[in-house]
C-alpha positions in Angstrom: 74.2 110.4 105.5 74.9 107.0 107.2 75.6 105.6 103.7 78.6 107.8 103.5 80.1 106.0 106.5 79.3 102.5 105.3 79.5 102.5 101.4 83.3 102.4 101.0 84.0 100.0 103.9 81.4 97.7 102.4 83.1 97.9 99.0 86.2 96.3 100.6 84.2 93.8 102.6 84.7 95.6 106.0 82.4 97.2 108.5 82.9 100.8 109.4 84.8 99.9 112.6 86.9 97.2 110.8 87.8 99.8 108.2 88.6 102.4 110.8 91.0 99.9 112.5 92.7 99.1 109.2 93.0 102.8 108.3 94.5 103.6 111.7 96.9 100.7 111.4 98.0 101.8 108.0 98.3 105.4 109.1 100.4 104.5 112.2 102.8 102.4 110.0 103.0 105.2 107.5 103.7 107.7 110.3 106.6 105.6 111.6 107.9 105.1 108.1 107.7 108.8 107.5 109.6 109.7 110.7 112.2 107.1 109.7 112.6 108.9 106.3 113.0 112.3 107.9 115.6 110.8 110.3 117.4 109.2 107.4 117.5 112.6 105.6 119.2 114.2 108.6 121.4 111.2 109.5 122.0 109.2 106.4 123.4 106.2 108.4 120.1 105.8 110.3 117.0 103.9 109.1 118.6 102.8 105.9 115.6 100.7 104.6 112.8 101.5 107.0 110.9 103.8 104.6 111.1 101.5 101.6 110.3 98.4 103.8 107.2 100.2 105.1 106.0 101.0 101.6 106.6 97.4 100.4 104.8 95.9 103.4 101.8 98.2 103.1 101.5 97.8 99.4 101.5 94.0 99.8 98.9 94.2 102.5 96.7 96.7 100.7 96.9 95.5 97.1 97.7 91.9 97.2 95.3 90.9 99.9 92.3 93.1 99.0 88.9 91.9 97.9 87.0 94.8 96.3 83.3 94.7 95.5 82.0 97.3 93.0 79.4 99.7 94.4 75.8 98.6 93.8 75.1 101.4 91.4 78.4 101.0 89.4 78.3 100.2 85.7 80.7 97.8 84.2 83.6 99.5 82.5 86.2 97.5 80.5 89.6 99.0 80.3 91.4 99.2 76.9 93.4 96.1 76.3 91.3 93.8 78.6 
């Protein structure tokens, strides 16, 4: 059971608590971006770029700066065209 709490965080080189902090950070930024999008929907002159800025920043942080280790029991799979 404990493995379920540690396997995924370990695959991205984080401890359980580091991963929780990162997830809470992403979630809070997504929540703010979501609220900005709803406000923009109601009042089109408000929060003109906040939603897209939030997506751009989070994508950069998550994808461009991530180090992923394959799970210990994973087999190597080569995608078509690689």
